[in-house]
MILO-173854 format. One record per residue: x, y, z of N, C-alpha, C in turn; residue in three letters. Coordinates in steps of 0.1 Angstrom, whole numbers, padded with zeros to 4 digits, always signed. Atoms other than C-alpha are relative to their C-alpha. Layout:
<nodes>
XYZXYZXYZAla;...
</nodes>
This chain:
<nodes>
+0011-0006+0007+0053-0012+0237-0007-0011-0009Unk;+0007+0009+0008+0026-0033+0220-0009+0007-0011Unk;+0008-0007+0011+0010-0023+0186-0006-0011-0008Unk;+0007+0009+0009-0015-0040+0163-0001+0007-0013Unk;+0000-0004+0014-0011-0036+0126-0013-0006-0007Unk;+0012+0005+0007-0044-0038+0107+0002+0004-0015Unk;-0002-0002+0015-0039-0043+0069-0002-0013-0007Unk;+0000+0012+0008-0040-0068+0041+0014-0005-0001Unk;-0013+0006+0000-0011-0092+0039+0004-0001-0015Unk;-0004+0000+0014+0007-0084+0006+0014+0004-0001Unk;-0014-0004+0004+0040-0078-0011+0000+0007-0013Unk;+0000-0008+0012+0050-0056-0040+0015+0001-0005Unk;-0013-0002+0006+0079-0049-0064+0009+0009+0009Unk;-0007-0009-0009+0089-0020-0042-0002-0005+0015Unk;+0002+0008-0012+0095-0037-0008-0002+0009+0013Unk;+0001-0009-0012+0089-0006+0015-0011-0004+0009Unk;+0012+0003-0009+0055-0018+0028+0004-0012+0009Unk;-0004+0011-0008+0067-0052+0039+0011+0003+0010Unk;-0011-0003-0009+0100-0039+0053-0003+0010+0011Unk;+0004-0010-0010+0084-0010+0071-0007-0007+0011Unk;+0007+0007-0011+0060-0033+0090+0009-0009+0007Unk;-0010+0009-0007+0088-0058+0097+0009+0007+0010Unk;-0009-0008-0009+0109-0030+0112-0005+0002+0014Unk;+0006-0002-0013+0085-0026+0140+0005-0010+0011Unk;-0005+0010-0009+0099-0058+0155+0013+0004+0007Unk;-0012-0004-0006+0131-0040+0163-0002+0006+0014Unk;+0002-0008-0012+0116-0020+0191-0014-0001+0006Unk;+0014+0001-0005+0080-0030+0196-0005-0015+0000Unk;+0006+0013+0001+0059-0061+0203-0012+0002-0010Unk;+0009-0003+0011+0037-0064+0171-0009-0012-0002Unk;+0009+0010+0005+0006-0084+0162-0007+0006-0013Unk;+0006-0004+0012-0012-0083+0129-0014-0005-0002Unk;+0015+0004+0002-0049-0084+0119-0004+0005-0014Unk;+0005-0004+0013-0065-0084+0085+0001-0012-0009Unk;+0000+0011+0010-0070-0106+0054+0015-0005-0003Unk;-0013+0006+0002-0040-0130+0051+0008-0001+0013Unk;-0007+0001-0013-0028-0124+0087-0008-0009+0009Unk;+0008+0009-0009-0057-0142+0104-0010-0007-0009Unk;+0009+0008+0008-0083-0167+0092-0013+0008-0003Unk;+0013-0006+0003-0116-0158+0076-0010+0000+0012Unk;+0009+0001-0011-0134-0170+0107+0003+0012+0010Unk;-0004-0011-0010-0114-0145+0129-0005+0014-0006Unk;+0004-0013+0007-0121-0117+0103-0015+0002+0002Unk;+0015-0001-0001-0159-0124+0104-0004+0003+0014Unk;+0004-0003-0014-0159-0122+0142+0003+0015+0004Unk;-0003-0014-0001-0145-0087+0139+0011+0004+0009Unk;-0012-0005-0007-0118-0066+0155-0003+0001+0015Unk;+0004+0000-0014-0137-0061+0188+0003-0013+0007Unk;-0002+0013-0006-0137-0098+0194+0015-0003+0001Unk;-0014+0003+0000-0100-0100+0185+0007+0008+0011Unk;-0006-0008-0010-0091-0072+0209-0003-0006+0014Unk;+0004+0006-0013-0110-0089+0238+0009-0012+0003Unk;-0008+0012-0003-0088-0120+0234+0015+0003+0001Unk;-0014-0004-0001-0055-0101+0234+0002+0010+0011Unk;-0004-0010-0009-0037-0080+0259-0001+0014-0006Unk;+0003-0014+0004-0042-0042+0257+0012+0005-0009Unk;-0010-0006+0009-0024-0025+0228+0002+0015+0003Unk;-0002-0014-0001-0007+0009+0230-0005+0008-0012Unk;+0004-0007+0012-0016+0017+0194-0005-0010-0010Unk;+0004+0007+0012-0035+0004+0164+0003+0007-0012Unk;-0005-0006+0013-0020+0011+0130-0007-0006-0011Unk;+0008+0005+0011-0043+0008+0101+0006+0005-0014Unk;-0007-0003+0013-0028+0007+0065-0009+0004-0011Unk;+0008-0006+0011-0039+0023+0033-0007-0011-0008Unk;+0006+0010+0009-0045-0009+0013-0012-0007+0007Unk;+0012+0005-0008-0068-0022+0041-0012+0008-0003Unk;+0011-0010+0002-0090+0009+0037-0005-0001-0014Unk;+0004+0001+0014-0089+0007+0000-0007-0013-0004Unk;+0006+0013+0003-0100-0029+0001-0014-0001+0005Unk;+0014+0000-0005-0133-0020+0018-0010+0000-0012Unk;+0009-0001+0012-0148-0012-0017-0010+0011+0002Unk;+0010-0010-0003-0167+0017-0001+0005+0014-0001Unk;-0006-0013-0001-0143+0046-0002+0001+0006-0014Unk;+0000-0008+0012-0144+0073-0029+0014+0004-0004Unk;-0014-0004+0003-0107+0071-0038+0003-0007-0014Unk;-0004+0006+0012-0089+0063-0070+0004-0015+0001Unk;-0005+0014-0002-0075+0031-0055-0009-0009+0008Unk;+0009+0007-0009-0106+0019-0037-0007-0012-0007Unk;+0006+0012+0006-0111-0015-0052+0009-0012+0004Unk;-0008+0011-0005-0099-0048-0036+0005-0008-0012Unk;-0005+0008+0011-0096-0065-0070+0011+0008-0007Unk;-0010-0008+0006-0076-0036-0084+0014-0002+0007Unk;-0012+0002-0008-0051-0039-0056+0006-0014-0002Unk;-0004+0014+0001-0050-0077-0059+0008-0002-0013Unk;-0007+0002+0012-0038-0074-0095+0013+0007-0001Unk;-0013-0007+0000-0008-0052-0086+0009-0005+0011Unk;-0009+0004-0011+0006-0071-0056+0000-0015+0001Unk;+0001+0014-0004+0015-0106-0044-0009-0001+0012Unk;+0009+0000-0012-0015-0113-0021+0002-0013+0007Unk;+0000+0011-0009-0011-0136+0008-0014-0002+0007Unk;+0014+0000-0005-0049-0135+0012-0010-0003-0012Unk;+0010+0002+0010-0081-0143-0007-0007+0014-0002Unk;+0006-0013+0002-0095-0112-0024-0014+0002+0005Unk;+0013-0001-0005-0130-0120-0014-0001+0002+0015Unk;+0000-0003-0015-0120-0120+0023+0002+0015+0002Unk;-0002-0015-0001-0108-0084+0018-0013+0007-0003Unk;+0011-0008+0005-0138-0073-0002-0013-0002+0009Unk;+0012+0003-0008-0164-0089+0022+0002+0003+0014Unk;-0002-0002-0015-0148-0082+0056+0006+0013+0004Unk;-0008-0012-0004-0127-0050+0055-0010+0011+0004Unk;+0009-0011-0003-0157-0026+0055-0005-0001+0014Unk;+0005+0002-0013-0172-0041+0086+0011+0003+0011Unk;-0011-0002-0010-0138-0041+0104+0003+0015+0001Unk;-0003-0014+0000-0132-0005+0093-0010+0008+0008Unk;+0010-0007-0008-0165+0007+0108+0002-0003+0015Unk;-0003+0003-0014-0156-0011+0140+0012+0008+0005Unk;-0012-0007-0004-0122+0006+0141-0004+0015+0003Unk;+0005-0013-0003-0140+0040+0139-0005+0002+0014Unk;+0007-0002-0013-0159+0034+0171+0009-0005+0012Unk;-0009+0005-0012-0130+0019+0192+0005+0012+0007Unk;-0005-0010-0009-0121+0041+0221+0011-0005+0010Unk;-0009+0003-0010-0094+0042+0247+0014-0006-0005Unk;-0013+0004+0005-0064+0033+0224+0004+0010-0011Unk;-0005-0009+0011-0043+0054+0201-0002-0007-0013Unk;+0003+0006+0013-0053+0049+0165+0008+0009-0011Unk;-0008-0007+0011-0030+0058+0135-0003-0006-0013Unk;+0002+0004+0014-0038+0057+0098+0013+0002-0007Unk;-0013+0000+0007-0006+0048+0079-0003+0002-0015Unk;+0003-0003+0014-0010+0065+0045+0013-0001-0008Unk;-0012+0002+0008+0016+0051+0021-0003+0002-0015Unk;+0002-0005+0014+0001+0066-0010+0008+0012-0003Unk;-0007-0012+0004+0020+0092-0030-0008+0013+0004Unk;+0007-0012-0005+0011+0126-0014-0005+0009-0012Unk;+0003-0010+0011+0010+0145-0048-0012-0005-0008Unk;+0011+0004+0007-0019+0124-0061-0012-0002+0009Unk;+0012+0002-0010-0042+0125-0030-0012+0007-0006Unk;+0012-0006+0006-0077+0130-0044-0010+0004+0010Unk;+0011-0005-0009-0109+0145-0030-0006-0010+0009Unk;+0006+0011-0008-0122+0111-0019+0009-0003+0012Unk;-0009+0003-0011-0091+0105+0002+0001+0011+0010Unk;+0001-0011-0009-0094+0140+0017-0012-0002+0009Unk;+0012+0003-0008-0129+0130+0029+0003-0011+0010Unk;-0004+0011-0009-0114+0098+0043+0008+0005+0011Unk;-0008-0006-0010-0088+0117+0062-0008+0007+0010Unk;+0008-0008-0009-0114+0140+0076-0009-0009+0009Unk;+0008+0010-0008-0136+0110+0087+0009-0006+0011Unk;-0009+0006-0010-0106+0094+0104+0004+0010+0011Unk;-0004-0010-0010-0096+0126+0122-0012+0003+0010Unk;+0012-0002-0009-0132+0130+0135-0002-0012+0009Unk;+0001+0012-0009-0129+0095+0150+0013-0003+0007Unk;-0011+0001-0009-0097+0102+0169+0013-0006-0006Unk;-0012+0005+0006-0072+0089+0144+0011+0011-0002Unk;-0011-0008+0005-0038+0104+0138+0003-0005-0014Unk;-0004+0004+0013-0025+0104+0102+0015+0000-0001Unk;-0014+0000+0002+0010+0093+0093+0003-0001-0015Unk;-0003+0000+0014+0025+0100+0059+0013+0008-0003Unk;-0012-0007+0005+0052+0119+0039+0003+0013+0008Unk;-0003-0013-0006+0070+0148+0056-0003+0012-0009Unk;+0004-0012+0008+0058+0182+0045+0012+0007-0006Unk;-0013-0006+0006+0095+0192+0039+0002-0006-0014Unk;-0002+0006+0013+0093+0169+0009-0011+0004-0010Unk;+0012-0004+0008+0062+0186-0005+0002+0015-0006Unk;+0000-0013+0005+0056+0217-0026-0014+0003-0005Unk;+0013-0004+0006+0025+0236-0038+0001+0001-0015Unk;-0001+0000+0014+0019+0229-0074-0008+0012-0006Unk;+0006-0011+0007+0010+0258-0098-0012-0006-0008Unk;+0012+0004+0008-0023+0257-0118+0004-0006-0013Unk;-0004+0005+0013-0004+0252-0150+0006-0014+0001Unk;-0005+0014-0002+0014+0221-0136-0011-0010+0002Unk;+0012+0009-0002-0019+0206-0124-0007-0002-0013Unk;+0007+0002+0013-0034+0213-0158+0008-0009-0010Unk;-0008+0008+0009-0005+0197-0176+0000-0015+0004Unk;-0001+0014-0006-0003+0166-0153-0013-0002+0008Unk;+0013+0001-0006-0039+0157-0144+0000-0007+0013Unk;+0000+0008-0012-0028+0134-0116+0004+0009+0012Unk;-0005-0009-0011-0013+0163-0095-0011+0007+0008Unk;+0010-0008-0008-0032+0178-0066+0008+0007+0012Unk;-0006-0006-0012-0024+0201-0036-0008-0004+0012Unk;+0008+0003-0011-0048+0184-0013+0008-0004+0012Unk;-0008+0004-0011-0022+0167+0009+0007+0012+0006Unk;-0007-0012-0005-0001+0198+0012-0008+0010+0008Unk;+0009-0010-0006-0030+0220+0021-0006-0006+0014Unk;+0006+0006-0012-0045+0195+0047+0010-0001+0011Unk;-0010+0003-0011-0013+0187+0065+0004+0013+0007Unk;-0003-0013-0006-0005+0224+0071-0010+0004+0011Unk;+0010-0004-0010-0037+0226+0091-0002-0010+0011Unk;+0001+0010-0010-0033+0194+0112+0013-0005+0005Unk;-0013+0004-0003+0003+0194+0122+0001-0008+0014Unk;+0000+0007-0013-0005+0182+0158-0007-0014-0001Unk;+0006+0013+0002-0024+0152+0144+0006-0007-0012Unk;-0007+0006+0011+0000+0144+0116+0014-0005+0004Unk;-0012+0006-0003+0030+0121+0119+0009-0001-0012Unk;-0007-0001+0013+0056+0130+0092+0012-0009+0000Unk;-0011+0010+0001+0077+0098+0092+0001-0005-0014Unk;-0003+0003+0014+0092+0091+0058+0000-0016-0002Unk;+0000+0015+0004+0086+0056+0042+0013-0003-0008Unk;-0012+0001+0008+0118+0062+0022+0011-0005+0009Unk;-0010+0005-0008+0142+0039+0039+0006-0013-0006Unk;-0007+0011+0006+0165+0009+0033+0000-0012+0010Unk;-0002+0012-0008+0165-0027+0045+0014-0005+0000Unk;-0014+0004-0001+0198-0043+0056+0004-0009-0011Unk;-0003+0009+0011+0196-0068+0027+0003+0008-0013Unk;-0002-0009+0011+0198-0038+0003+0013+0007+0000Unk;-0013-0006+0000+0232-0026+0014+0010-0008-0008Unk;-0009+0008+0009+0259-0035-0011+0013+0007+0000Unk;-0014-0005+0000+0297-0030-0009+0008-0005-0012Unk;-0009+0005+0011+0320-0031-0040+0008+0013-0004Unk;-0008-0012+0004+0349-0009-0051-0004+0005-0013Unk;+0003-0007+0013+0345+0016-0079+0006-0007-0012Unk;-0008+0006+0011+0371+0000-0101-0006-0013-0005Unk;+0006+0013+0004+0352-0033-0101-0014+0001-0006Unk;+0014-0001+0006+0319-0019-0113+0001+0001-0015Unk;-0001+0002+0014+0312-0027-0149-0005+0011-0009Unk;+0006-0011+0008+0292+0003-0160+0003+0014+0007Unk;-0001-0013-0005+0297+0040-0157-0013+0006+0006Unk;+0012-0006-0004+0261+0050-0155-0012-0009-0001Unk;+0013+0005+0003+0225+0039-0152-0010+0010+0004Unk;+0012-0009-0003+0191+0056-0151-0011-0010+0003Unk;+0009+0011-0003+0170+0031-0132-0015+0004+0001Unk;+0014-0003-0002+0132+0028-0131-0007+0002-0013Unk;+0008-0002+0012+0104+0033-0155+0003+0013-0007Unk;-0004-0012+0007+0111+0058-0183-0012+0006-0008Unk;+0012-0006+0006+0075+0067-0191+0001+0016+0000Unk;-0002-0014+0000+0078+0103-0203-0011+0009+0007Unk;+0011-0007-0007+0044+0113-0188+0004+0002+0015Unk;-0002-0001-0014+0054+0105-0153+0015+0003+0004Unk;-0014-0002-0002+0092+0107-0156+0006+0007-0012Unk;-0003-0007+0013+0099+0133-0183+0015+0001-0003Unk;-0014-0003+0002+0137+0136-0178+0009-0013+0000Unk;-0008+0013+0000+0148+0099-0174+0005-0004-0014Unk;-0004+0004+0014+0149+0091-0211+0010+0010-0006Unk;-0009-0010+0005+0165+0124-0219+0014-0001+0006Unk;-0013+0002-0006+0192+0119-0194+0008-0012-0005Unk;-0006+0012+0005+0198+0084-0206+0006+0002-0014Unk;-0005-0002+0013+0202+0095-0242+0012+0010+0000Unk;-0011-0009-0002+0225+0123-0231+0013-0007+0004Unk;-0012+0008-0004+0248+0099-0213+0005-0009-0011Unk;-0005+0009+0011+0249+0075-0242+0007+0008-0010Unk;-0006-0009+0009+0258+0104-0264+0015+0003+0003Unk;-0014-0002-0005+0290+0108-0243+0009-0012-0002Unk;-0007+0013+0002+0300+0073-0252+0004-0007+0013Unk;-0002+0006-0013+0298+0062-0216-0007-0014-0001Unk;+0007+0013+0000+0290+0026-0208-0012+0001+0010Unk;+0012-0002-0008+0254+0026-0196-0008-0013+0001Unk;+0008+0012-0002+0234-0002-0180-0013+0001-0007Unk;+0013+0001+0008+0205-0012-0203-0006-0013+0001Unk;+0005+0014+0000+0199-0048-0194-0012-0001+0010Unk;+0012+0000-0009+0164-0043-0178-0012-0002-0009Unk;+0012+0003+0008+0135-0060-0197-0013+0006+0006Unk;+0013-0005-0006+0110-0046-0172-0001+0015+0000Unk;+0000-0015-0002+0120-0009-0174-0011+0007-0008Unk;+0010-0007+0008+0096+0001-0202-0014-0007+0000Unk;+0013+0008+0000+0067-0023-0193-0010+0006+0010Unk;+0011-0004-0009+0034-0011-0179-0007-0013+0004Unk;+0009+0012-0004+0009-0034-0161-0007-0005-0012Unk;+0008+0004+0011-0011-0034-0193+0008-0009-0010Unk;-0008+0007+0010+0017-0046-0216+0005-0013+0006Unk;-0004+0013-0007+0028-0072-0190-0011-0010-0001Unk;+0012+0009+0000-0007-0087-0189-0003-0005-0015Unk;+0003+0004+0014-0010-0087-0227+0011-0009-0006Unk;-0011+0007+0007+0025-0100-0236+0008-0010+0009Unk;-0007+0009-0009+0037-0118-0205-0009-0007+0009Unk;+0010+0007-0008+0008-0139-0193+0006-0010+0009Unk;-0006+0010-0009+0032-0164-0178+0004+0006+0013Unk;-0004-0007-0013+0041-0138-0151-0012+0001+0009Unk;+0012-0002-0008+0005-0138-0138-0007-0013+0004Unk;+0008+0012-0004-0016-0163-0118-0015+0004-0001Unk;+0014-0003+0001-0053-0165-0124-0008-0011+0007Unk;+0009+0010-0007-0082-0183-0106-0004-0011-0009Unk;+0005+0011+0010-0092-0202-0138+0004+0005-0014Unk;-0004-0002+0014-0086-0204-0175-0009+0011-0006Unk;+0009-0010+0006-0116-0182-0183+0005+0014+0004Unk;-0005-0013-0004-0102-0153-0163+0013+0003-0007Unk;-0012-0003+0008-0068-0157-0181-0004+0005-0014Unk;+0004-0004+0013-0086-0154-0214-0006+0014+0000Unk;+0006-0014-0001-0106-0123-0202+0011+0010+0002Unk;-0011-0009-0003-0073-0107-0190+0007+0003-0013Unk;-0006-0002+0013-0058-0112-0225-0008+0009-0009Unk;+0009-0008+0008-0088-0096-0241-0002+0014+0006Unk;+0003-0013-0006-0095-0068-0216+0012+0008+0006Unk;-0011-0006-0007-0061-0062-0200-0003+0002+0014Unk;+0002-0003-0014-0063-0045-0167-0015+0002+0003Unk;+0014-0001-0002-0098-0051-0154-0003-0003+0015Unk;+0002+0001-0014-0112-0047-0119-0006-0013+0005Unk;+0008+0012-0004-0132-0079-0118+0007-0013-0002Unk;-0008+0012+0002-0104-0104-0126+0011+0000+0012Unk;-0008+0001-0012-0085-0116-0095+0013-0007-0003Unk;-0013+0005+0003-0051-0123-0111+0010+0008+0009Unk;-0011-0008-0006-0018-0113-0095+0013-0005-0005Unk;-0013+0004+0005+0019-0114-0104+0006-0012+0008Unk;-0006+0011-0007+0039-0145-0095+0012+0005+0008Unk;-0012-0004-0009+0066-0144-0068+0012+0001-0008Unk;-0013+0000+0008+0093-0152-0094+0001+0013-0008Unk;-0001-0013+0007+0084-0121-0114+0004+0012+0009Unk;-0004-0011-0009+0085-0098-0084+0015-0001+0004Unk;-0014+0002-0004+0118-0113-0073+0010+0004-0011Unk;-0009-0004+0011+0133-0109-0108+0000+0015-0002Unk;+0001-0014+0001+0121-0073-0110+0009+0007+0010Unk;-0008-0006-0011+0137-0064-0076+0015-0002-0003Unk;-0014+0003+0002+0170-0081-0083+0006+0007-0012Unk;-0005-0006+0012+0174-0068-0118+0002+0015+0002Unk;+0000-0014-0003+0166-0033-0106+0012+0003+0009Unk;-0011-0003-0009+0191-0034-0077+0014-0003-0006Unk;-0013+0004+0007+0218-0051-0099+0005+0012-0008Unk;-0004-0011+0008+0217-0020-0121+0009+0010+0008Unk;-0007-0009-0008+0230+0001-0092+0012-0006+0006Unk;-0012+0007-0006+0254-0025-0078+0011-0001-0010Unk;-0010+0001+0010+0272-0027-0111+0004+0013-0006Unk;-0002-0014+0006+0273+0011-0117+0007+0009+0009Unk;-0007-0010-0008+0294+0040-0106-0009+0012+0003Unk;+0008-0012-0001+0270+0068-0112-0015-0003-0004Unk;+0014+0003+0003+0232+0067-0110-0007+0014+0000Unk;+0008-0012+0001+0209+0095-0122-0014-0003+0005Unk;+0014+0002-0005+0176+0099-0103-0007+0013+0000Unk;+0008-0012+0000+0148+0124-0106-0014-0003+0006Unk;+0012+0002-0008+0115+0129-0088-0013-0001-0008Unk;+0012+0001+0008+0091+0127-0118-0009+0012+0001Unk;+0010-0012+0000+0060+0149-0122-0003+0005+0013Unk;+0003-0005-0013+0056+0151-0085+0012+0008+0006Unk;-0012-0008-0004+0091+0167-0082+0003-0003+0015Unk;-0002+0003-0014+0096+0148-0050+0011-0011+0002Unk;-0009+0011-0004+0120+0125-0032-0006-0014-0003Unk;+0005+0014+0003+0117+0089-0045+0011-0009+0006Unk;-0009+0009-0007+0133+0058-0030+0013-0002-0007Unk;-0012+0002+0008+0159+0057-0058+0012+0009+0006Unk;-0011-0008-0005+0178+0085-0041+0007-0007+0012Unk;-0005+0007-0012+0182+0063-0010+0007-0014-0005Unk;-0005+0013+0005+0187+0030-0029+0014+0001-0007Unk;-0012-0002+0007+0215+0044-0050+0012+0001+0010Unk;-0010-0001-0011+0235+0054-0019+0002-0013+0007Unk;-0001+0012-0007+0227+0021-0002+0008-0010-0008Unk;-0007+0009+0008+0242+0002-0032+0014+0004-0003Unk;-0014-0005+0001+0274+0022-0030+0004+0007-0013Unk;-0003-0009+0012+0270+0042-0062-0001+0014+0004Unk;+0002-0014-0003+0272+0079-0065-0013+0005-0005Unk;+0013-0006+0004+0238+0096-0065+0002+0013-0007Unk;+0000-0012+0008+0235+0122-0092-0015+0003-0002Unk;+0014-0002-0002+0201+0137-0084-0005+0013-0005Unk;+0007-0013+0002+0177+0163-0097-0005+0006+0013Unk;+0003-0006-0012+0171+0188-0070-0016+0000+0003Unk;+0014+0001-0004+0137+0182-0052-0001+0005+0014Unk;+0002-0004-0014+0122+0195-0019+0003-0011+0009Unk;-0003+0009-0010+0134+0178+0012+0013-0006+0000Unk;-0013+0006+0000+0169+0168+0002+0009+0004+0011Unk;-0008-0005-0010+0186+0190+0026-0004-0005+0014Unk;+0005+0005-0013+0163+0180+0055+0003-0015+0002Unk;-0003+0015-0001+0170+0143+0047+0015-0003+0001Unk;-0014+0002-0002+0207+0149+0049+0009-0001-0013Unk;-0008+0000+0012+0217+0150+0012+0007+0013-0003Unk;-0008-0012+0001+0245+0175+0007+0008-0001-0013Unk;-0007+0000+0012+0258+0184-0027+0015+0001+0002Unk;-0014+0000+0000+0295+0175-0032+0006-0007+0012Unk;-0005+0008-0011+0297+0156+0001-0005-0014-0001Unk;+0005+0013+0001+0274+0126-0002-0008-0003-0013Unk;+0008+0002+0012+0258+0131-0036+0004+0012-0009Unk;+0000-0012+0008+0257+0155-0066-0015+0004-0003Unk;+0013-0005+0002+0226+0177-0069+0000+0009-0012Unk;+0001-0008+0013+0216+0192-0103-0013+0007+0000Unk;+0013-0008+0003+0191+0219-0111-0005-0003-0013Unk;+0005+0003+0013+0190+0208-0147+0007-0013-0004Unk;-0005+0013+0003+0195+0173-0160+0012+0001-0010Unk;-0011-0002+0010+0218+0187-0188+0013+0001+0007Unk;-0012-0001-0007+0244+0193-0161+0007-0013+0003Unk;-0005+0013-0003+0249+0156-0159+0014-0002-0007Unk;-0013+0001+0008+0278+0160-0184+0012+0004+0008Unk;-0011-0005-0008+0299+0176-0157+0005-0010+0010Unk;-0003+0009-0011+0299+0146-0134+0008-0012-0005Unk;-0007+0013+0003+0322+0116-0134+0014+0002-0006Unk;-0013-0002+0006+0355+0131-0144+0012-0005+0010Unk;-0010+0004-0009+0374+0121-0112-0005-0011+0009Unk;+0006+0011-0008+0365+0087-0099+0005-0001+0014Unk;-0005+0001-0014+0388+0088-0069-0007+0009+0009Unk;+0008-0009-0009+0370+0118-0055-0014-0005+0001Unk;+0014+0004+0000+0336+0104-0064-0002-0013+0008Unk;+0001+0012-0009+0343+0071-0046-0002+0004+0014Unk;+0002-0005-0014+0346+0091-0014-0014+0005+0002Unk;+0014-0005-0001+0312+0107-0021-0009-0012+0001Unk;+0009+0012-0001+0297+0072-0027+0001-0005+0014Unk;-0002+0005-0014+0311+0061+0007-0008+0009+0010Unk;+0007-0009-0009+0296+0092+0024-0015-0002-0002Unk;+0014+0003+0003+0263+0085+0007-0005-0012+0007Unk;+0004+0012-0007+0262+0050+0020+0000+0002+0015Unk;-0001-0003-0015+0272+0062+0055-0013+0007+0004Unk;+0012-0007-0003+0242+0086+0054-0012-0010+0002Unk;+0011+0010-0001+0219+0057+0048+0001-0009+0012Unk;-0003+0009-0011+0235+0034+0074-0003+0008+0013Unk;+0001-0008-0012+0234+0062+0100-0014+0005+0003Unk;+0012-0007-0002+0200+0077+0094-0013-0005-0007Unk;+0011+0003+0009+0178+0060+0068-0002-0015-0002Unk;+0004+0014+0000+0175+0023+0076-0015-0001+0006Unk;+0014+0002-0004+0140+0009+0083-0001+0000+0015Unk;+0001+0000-0015+0148+0004+0120+0000+0014+0006Unk;+0001-0014-0004+0154+0042+0122-0014+0005+0000Unk;+0014-0004+0001+0118+0046+0111-0008-0006+0011Unk;+0008+0007-0011+0105+0021+0137+0003+0007+0013Unk;-0003-0007-0012+0124+0039+0164-0007+0014+0001Unk;+0006-0013+0001+0110+0073+0152-0015-0002+0004Unk;+0014+0003-0002+0074+0058+0153-0002-0003+0015Unk;+0001+0004-0014+0080+0043+0188+0001+0013+0009Unk;-0002-0012-0008+0092+0077+0201-0013+0009-0001Unk;+0012-0009+0003+0062+0095+0185-0012-0006+0008Unk;+0011+0006-0007+0037+0070+0200+0001+0004+0015Unk;-0002-0003-0014+0052+0076+0235-0004+0014+0003Unk;+0003-0014-0002+0049+0114+0231-0015+0002-0001Unk;+0014-0002+0002+0013+0111+0219-0007-0005+0013Unk;+0006+0005-0012+0003+0089+0249+0002+0009+0012Unk;-0002-0009-0011+0019+0113+0273-0007+0014-0002Unk;+0007-0013+0002+0000+0142+0257+0010+0011-0004Unk;-0011-0010+0002+0033+0159+0247+0003+0002-0015Unk;-0002-0001+0014+0031+0155+0209-0005+0013-0006Unk;+0004-0012+0007+0030+0188+0189+0004+0000-0014Unk;-0004+0001+0014+0042+0176+0156+0015-0005-0002Unk;-0013+0004+0002+0074+0164+0140+0006+0007-0012Unk;-0007-0006+0011+0100+0176+0115+0013-0006-0003Unk;-0012+0006+0004+0132+0166+0097+0011+0011-0001Unk;-0012-0009+0000+0167+0182+0100+0012-0008-0002Unk;-0013+0007+0002+0199+0169+0085-0001-0015+0000Unk;+0002+0015+0000+0185+0134+0081-0006-0005+0013Unk;+0006+0004-0013+0171+0133+0117-0014+0004+0001Unk;+0014-0003-0003+0135+0130+0127-0001+0006+0014Unk;+0001-0007-0012+0128+0155+0155-0014+0003+0004Unk;+0013-0004-0005+0098+0162+0177+0000+0014+0005Unk;+0001-0014-0004+0086+0197+0184-0002+0001+0015Unk;
</nodes>
């Protein structure tokens, strides 16, 4: 099977985008097109010209950041410069800003090949502009790929009022387009993230990884303080944990690259600004990743929760991959993804119940091993690539009626 990925060439602190695309090579022949993948000259010639020079593809997969880099879409994230400031870009921002819209319009008109829009944005913040985008893509024969509906819930009006970022747009739209929606989860693990170490050798009892902003993750800080109050040894050596993009740009200018001294000065004055083409250095991203993973490699028990979206986050999978015991706030989709309380993790309805965990390390080490086995058996990135390969085959045959998850397995209707 031959597929063409159309996106910008980038990397991020969370490696899911890069690893997801790389996983296609396990079971498909893959080419790439977009800023950073091909030259400016090839971009300017357009995707029609590119397709004429290559053998026929079974599917074209267009990524979210490519669409957002067009500068024309009415979405929260629709700015090439804004994306540039949050990722390591292997492309020139002006190539994206000046070429992506033309290529996008060409993609809409392409016929005779399966087209899939890969939406790797958080489903619970899908805005009205992105809904319009989905509708336009559906009208031009695209399929949409994104988070499984099993991992979603309908938010109440009070929740939306309290947390302005929340919407029900994705949940509502997907229920009406199940035969054009591909529910393959991006929450998966790369082989380099698997870590093996005995419980007794781990230096810390607990860690609560990730950003502790109370607005987006209201329970992480509370759980952290509760664990510390039990006089447990808690991982706390993470200088990045409480930093926002704004504070990084203000206080850690050495972590960023700028086109010139003038833009460095403007960034110090303005902070995050759409018209400055800075981006984090590779060393900073590498340090963030390793420090983050080290917290779970050195710890026996890891507390994770789904934040204001009350949804599965990658920490649930990373914890198990690192060989620690996952102690997780209950969120939609856990059962469907194979997480079973008392077998491969501990699932809590209230974070206060965290005090009941960790009394019998010998039993919990077995749970840690079962959690890692779940990841190895069902949630590696190559599993996602195989699921996509199977889905594309069904669509081409005209047999696709939608997909769903059961006990960690992706199944087709």
